MILUMZA-520064 format. One record per residue (C-alpha): residue number from 1; residue in three letters; x, y, z. Coordinates in nm, 2 decimals, decimal comma, m for minus. Example, Ala and Ser with C-alpha at 12.3 -4.5 7.8 and 13.67 -1.06 7.14 Angstrom:
k; r; c1; c2; c3
1; Ala; 1,23; m0,45; 0,78
2; Ser; 1,37; m0,11; 0,71
This chain:
k; r; c1; c2; c3
1; Met; m1,33; m3,38; m0,09
2; His; m0,96; m3,33; 0,01
3; Pro; m0,91; m3,01; 0,21
4; Leu; m0,65; m2,88; m0,04
5; Val; m0,70; m2,86; m0,42
6; Ser; m0,43; m2,76; m0,67
7; Thr; m0,47; m2,50; m0,94
8; Glu; m0,50; m2,77; m1,20
9; Glu; m0,78; m2,94; m1,01
10; Leu; m0,97; m2,61; m0,96
11; Ala; m0,93; m2,52; m1,33
12; Ser; m1,07; m2,86; m1,41
13; Leu; m1,36; m2,82; m1,17
14; Cys; m1,44; m2,48; m1,32
15; Ala; m1,44; m2,62; m1,67
16; Gly; m1,65; m2,91; m1,59
17; Glu; m2,03; m2,95; m1,61
18; Glu; m2,09; m2,98; m1,24
19; Pro; m2,12; m2,66; m1,04
20; Val; m1,85; m2,53; m0,81
21; Val; m1,85; m2,21; m0,59
22; Val; m1,52; m2,03; m0,58
23; Val; m1,48; m1,78; m0,30
24; Asp; m1,22; m1,50; m0,27
25; Thr; m1,14; m1,44; 0,10
26; Arg; m0,85; m1,20; 0,08
27; Trp; m0,81; m1,01; 0,40
28; Arg; m0,52; m0,84; 0,59
29; Leu; m0,51; m0,75; 0,96
30; Gln; m0,37; m0,41; 0,89
31; Gly; m0,54; m0,35; 0,55
32; Pro; m0,59; m0,26; 0,28
33; Pro; m0,93; m0,42; 0,25
34; Gly; m0,95; m0,75; 0,05
35; Ser; m1,25; m0,62; m0,13
36; Glu; m1,03; m0,37; m0,31
37; Ser; m0,81; m0,64; m0,44
38; Tyr; m1,11; m0,84; m0,54
39; Ala; m1,25; m0,55; m0,74
40; Glu; m0,92; m0,51; m0,93
41; Ala; m0,90; m0,88; m1,03
42; His; m1,01; m1,22; m0,91
43; Leu; m1,06; m1,57; m1,04
44; Pro; m1,34; m1,59; m1,30
45; Gly; m1,67; m1,65; m1,13
46; Ala; m1,54; m1,60; m0,78
47; Val; m1,75; m1,43; m0,52
48; Phe; m1,61; m1,23; m0,23
49; Leu; m1,67; m1,29; 0,14
50; Asp; m1,51; m1,06; 0,40
51; Val; m1,37; m1,20; 0,72
52; Asp; m1,50; m0,91; 0,93
53; Ala; m1,84; m0,86; 0,77
54; Asp; m1,93; m1,21; 0,66
55; Leu; m1,72; m1,47; 0,84
56; Ala; m1,73; m1,34; 1,20
57; Gly; m1,97; m1,19; 1,45
58; Glu; m1,95; m0,85; 1,60
59; Pro; m1,63; m0,79; 1,80
60; Gly; m1,68; m0,77; 2,17
61; Asp; m1,66; m0,99; 2,48
62; Gly; m1,63; m1,30; 2,26
63; Gly; m1,31; m1,16; 2,09
64; Arg; m1,22; m0,97; 1,77
65; His; m1,36; m1,24; 1,54
66; Pro; m1,62; m1,45; 1,73
67; Leu; m1,81; m1,71; 1,55
68; Pro; m2,10; m1,56; 1,35
69; Asp; m2,46; m1,61; 1,43
70; Ala; m2,58; m1,92; 1,25
71; Ala; m2,87; m1,75; 1,08
72; Ala; m2,65; m1,46; 0,97
73; Leu; m2,39; m1,69; 0,83
74; Gln; m2,65; m1,89; 0,64
75; Glu; m2,78; m1,57; 0,48
76; Arg; m2,43; m1,46; 0,37
77; Leu; m2,35; m1,81; 0,24
78; Arg; m2,67; m1,83; 0,05
79; Ala; m2,61; m1,49; m0,10
80; Ala; m2,27; m1,62; m0,22
81; Gly; m2,44; m1,91; m0,39
82; Val; m2,34; m2,19; m0,16
83; Arg; m2,56; m2,49; m0,22
84; Thr; m2,60; m2,82; m0,04
85; Gly; m2,37; m3,08; m0,19
86; Val; m2,19; m2,83; m0,42
87; Pro; m1,82; m2,80; m0,38
88; Val; m1,67; m2,48; m0,24
89; Val; m1,31; m2,37; m0,30
90; Ala; m1,17; m2,08; m0,10
91; Tyr; m0,86; m1,88; m0,18
92; Asp; m0,66; m1,59; m0,04
93; Asp; m0,35; m1,41; m0,16
94; Gly; m0,12; m1,54; 0,13
95; Asp; m0,05; m1,87; 0,29
96; Gly; m0,41; m2,01; 0,29
97; Ser; m0,47; m1,91; 0,66
98; Ile; m0,75; m1,67; 0,57
99; Ala; m0,92; m1,91; 0,32
100; Ala; m0,90; m2,17; 0,60
101; Arg; m1,14; m1,96; 0,80
102; Leu; m1,41; m2,02; 0,54
103; Trp; m1,31; m2,39; 0,51
104; Trp; m1,35; m2,43; 0,89
105; Leu; m1,68; m2,24; 0,91
106; Leu; m1,83; m2,44; 0,63
107; Arg; m1,72; m2,77; 0,80
108; Trp; m1,85; m2,64; 1,13
109; Ala; m2,18; m2,56; 0,96
110; Gly; m2,20; m2,92; 0,82
111; His; m2,09; m2,86; 0,46
112; Glu; m1,83; m3,13; 0,38
113; Gln; m1,75; m3,03; 0,02
114; Val; m1,51; m2,75; 0,08
115; Ala; m1,14; m2,70; 0,01
116; Val; m0,86; m2,44; 0,01
117; Leu; m0,67; m2,36; m0,31
118; Asp; m0,32; m2,47; m0,26
119; Gly; m0,09; m2,17; m0,33
120; Gly; m0,39; m1,93; m0,36
121; Tyr; m0,41; m1,64; m0,59
122; Ala; m0,04; m1,61; m0,63
123; Ala; m0,01; m1,97; m0,76
124; Trp; m0,30; m1,92; m0,99
125; Thr; m0,17; m1,60; m1,15
126; Ala; 0,19; m1,72; m1,16
127; Glu; 0,08; m2,00; m1,40
128; Gly; m0,08; m1,74; m1,63
129; Arg; m0,44; m1,85; m1,55
130; Pro; m0,72; m1,61; m1,62
131; Val; m0,84; m1,34; m1,38
132; Thr; m1,12; m1,08; m1,43
133; Ala; m1,27; m0,77; m1,27
134; Glu; m1,62; m0,88; m1,37
135; Ile; m1,85; m0,93; m1,07
136; Pro; m2,05; m1,25; m1,12
137; Arg; m2,42; m1,27; m1,05
138; Ser; m2,48; m1,55; m0,80
139; Glu; m2,79; m1,76; m0,80
140; Pro; m2,91; m1,78; m0,44
141; Gly; m2,79; m2,09; m0,25
142; Asp; m2,98; m2,32; m0,03
143; Ile; m2,72; m2,42; 0,23
144; Gln; m2,86; m2,52; 0,57
145; Val; m2,61; m2,41; 0,84
146; Arg; m2,60; m2,67; 1,12
147; Pro; m2,35; m2,53; 1,37
148; Gly; m2,14; m2,75; 1,59
149; Gln; m2,01; m3,01; 1,34
150; Leu; m1,65; m2,93; 1,44
151; Arg; m1,53; m2,90; 1,80
152; Val; m1,50; m2,55; 1,96
153; Leu; m1,33; m2,47; 2,29
154; Asp; m1,42; m2,21; 2,54
155; Ala; m1,15; m2,06; 2,77
156; Thr; m1,19; m2,32; 3,03
157; Glu; m1,16; m2,60; 2,78
158; Ala; m0,86; m2,44; 2,62
159; Ala; m0,68; m2,42; 2,95
160; Arg; m0,76; m2,79; 3,01
161; Thr; m0,63; m2,89; 2,67
162; Ala; m0,31; m2,70; 2,74
163; Arg; m0,27; m2,90; 3,07
164; Glu; m0,39; m3,24; 2,96
165; Gly; m0,33; m3,25; 2,58
166; Val; m0,17; m3,02; 2,32
167; Leu; m0,28; m2,66; 2,27
168; Leu; m0,11; m2,51; 1,97
169; Asp; m0,06; m2,13; 1,95
170; Ala; m0,06; m2,03; 1,58
171; Arg; 0,08; m1,68; 1,63
172; Ala; 0,42; m1,56; 1,53
173; His; 0,69; m1,63; 1,80
174; Pro; 0,73; m1,27; 1,92
175; Arg; 0,36; m1,26; 2,01
176; Tyr; 0,37; m1,60; 2,17
177; Thr; 0,67; m1,49; 2,39
178; Gly; 0,50; m1,16; 2,48
179; Glu; 0,77; m0,95; 2,32
180; Val; 0,51; m0,77; 2,11
181; Glu; 0,13; m0,75; 2,11
182; Pro; 0,00; m0,51; 1,84
183; Val; m0,38; m0,56; 1,89
184; Asp; m0,49; m0,74; 2,20
185; Pro; m0,52; m0,62; 2,56
186; Arg; m0,22; m0,82; 2,70
187; Ala; 0,09; m0,99; 2,57
188; Gly; 0,19; m1,35; 2,62
189; His; 0,02; m1,69; 2,57
190; Ile; m0,21; m1,94; 2,74
191; Pro; 0,00; m2,12; 3,00
192; Gly; 0,10; m2,46; 2,87
193; Ala; 0,04; m2,37; 2,50
194; Ile; 0,30; m2,47; 2,25
195; Asn; 0,40; m2,22; 1,97
196; Ala; 0,32; m2,36; 1,63
197; Pro; 0,32; m2,06; 1,39
198; Phe; 0,07; m2,10; 1,10
199; Thr; 0,33; m1,97; 0,85
200; Glu; 0,53; m2,29; 0,90
201; His; 0,27; m2,50; 0,71
202; Ile; 0,38; m2,35; 0,38
203; Gly; 0,69; m2,42; 0,18
204; Ala; 0,92; m2,18; m0,01
205; Asp; 0,71; m2,22; m0,32
206; Gly; 0,40; m2,09; m0,14
207; Arg; 0,22; m2,42; m0,14
208; Trp; 0,13; m2,64; 0,16
209; Leu; 0,39; m2,89; 0,28
210; Pro; 0,33; m3,25; 0,21
211; Pro; 0,12; m3,45; 0,46
212; Glu; 0,42; m3,65; 0,58
213; Val; 0,62; m3,33; 0,65
214; Leu; 0,33; m3,18; 0,84
215; Ala; 0,29; m3,50; 1,03
216; Arg; 0,65; m3,50; 1,14
217; Arg; 0,62; m3,14; 1,25
218; Phe; 0,32; m3,20; 1,46
219; Ala; 0,47; m3,51; 1,61
220; Glu; 0,77; m3,31; 1,72
221; Leu; 0,52; m3,07; 1,89
222; Gly; 0,37; m3,36; 2,09
223; Val; 0,06; m3,43; 1,88
224; Thr; m0,05; m3,79; 1,88
225; Ala; m0,36; m3,96; 1,76
226; Gly; m0,51; m4,02; 2,10
227; Arg; m0,42; m3,69; 2,27
228; Pro; m0,67; m3,40; 2,29
229; Thr; m0,55; m3,13; 2,05
230; Gly; m0,66; m2,77; 2,00
231; Ala; m0,55; m2,45; 1,84
232; Tyr; m0,58; m2,08; 1,89
233; Cys; m0,43; m1,76; 1,75
234; Gly; m0,50; m1,39; 1,79
235; Ser; m0,87; m1,40; 1,71
236; Gly; m0,96; m1,74; 1,57
237; Val; m0,88; m1,68; 1,21
238; Thr; m0,53; m1,81; 1,13
239; Ala; m0,57; m2,09; 1,39
240; Thr; m0,82; m2,25; 1,15
241; Ser; m0,52; m2,33; 0,92
242; Val; m0,37; m2,53; 1,20
243; Val; m0,69; m2,74; 1,22
244; Leu; m0,67; m2,78; 0,84
245; Ala; m0,30; m2,87; 0,86
246; Leu; m0,38; m3,13; 1,13
247; Glu; m0,64; m3,28; 0,91
248; Val; m0,41; m3,29; 0,61
249; Ala; m0,14; m3,46; 0,82
250; Gly; m0,39; m3,71; 0,97
251; Val; m0,23; m3,70; 1,31
252; Ala; m0,50; m3,57; 1,54
253; Ala; m0,86; m3,69; 1,60
254; Ala; m1,11; m3,40; 1,59
255; Pro; m0,87; m3,11; 1,66
256; Ala; m1,06; m2,83; 1,83
257; Leu; m1,06; m2,45; 1,77
258; Tyr; m1,06; m2,20; 2,06
259; Ala; m1,27; m1,96; 1,86
260; Gly; m1,22; m1,65; 2,08
261; Ser; m0,85; m1,72; 2,09
262; Trp; m0,61; m1,47; 2,26
263; Ser; m0,84; m1,18; 2,19
264; His; m1,09; m1,34; 2,42
265; Trp; m0,85; m1,49; 2,67
266; Ser; m0,66; m1,17; 2,73
267; Arg; m0,98; m0,96; 2,80
268; Asp; m1,01; m1,12; 3,14
269; Pro; m0,74; m1,00; 3,38
270; Asp; m0,80; m1,30; 3,60
271; Arg; m0,68; m1,54; 3,33
272; Pro; m0,30; m1,59; 3,35
273; Ala; m0,06; m1,50; 3,07
274; Ala; 0,27; m1,68; 3,03
275; Thr; 0,56; m1,51; 2,86
276; Gly; 0,89; m1,63; 2,72
277; Gly; 0,97; m1,91; 2,48
278; Gln; 0,85; m2,20; 2,70
279; Pro; 0,49; m2,32; 2,74
280; Gly; 0,50; m2,20; 3,10
């Protein structure tokens, strides 16, 4: 399954005889809760999974959105109706960076049939496609979570990737430079990391850029097929969209995620923090 599906493709999947699980992942760092938007209107048949409650562990030493416990994730996914071999399509109401968290988690858990809706909720509604406030009743799923199917970096490995390969910092430029830091203990970036804001994966129409355009962008950032590549962000959520974009572009082999990201790195005062516009 391609990691991105169009509104037309999703509509066709939903109208077909084969099952598909559609998941609303709307979430915003500063609120309001995505569950409120879901309650007002969502794609027909879509279930809701929350980044904080369902797609992450408890915040703490591992960061603000550490990877969830495998058993807990399996329970949440089964409650949402996720079944072995059944496609899952995730959407949000932004640039796909939140839906990418579910895409990445499912791939990490060993579920290959998963994609992000290109253009998300905005593209769906702009085309006059149906939405509803009706909450569906999901038949329990049977997914078996097998963690570790995608590469995950710890702090030491992230630092090594920044030195020996390409470590992409998905945050907005002012957070990368250290000009602002609204949520984490310290400002700045991992020394050697290159700024690659996740918002630059999307075109003016709200849809993902073509693979060849993404490939050129990553090539300009130093990503090559044989070079170790990783990504991080504030807490490991939006960086998953960098991993997705790298897969769409086809320019990096097994790009890795620093799951704890800056919220983990910055907790330790012994870890250095670079500032300014250069990798450092």
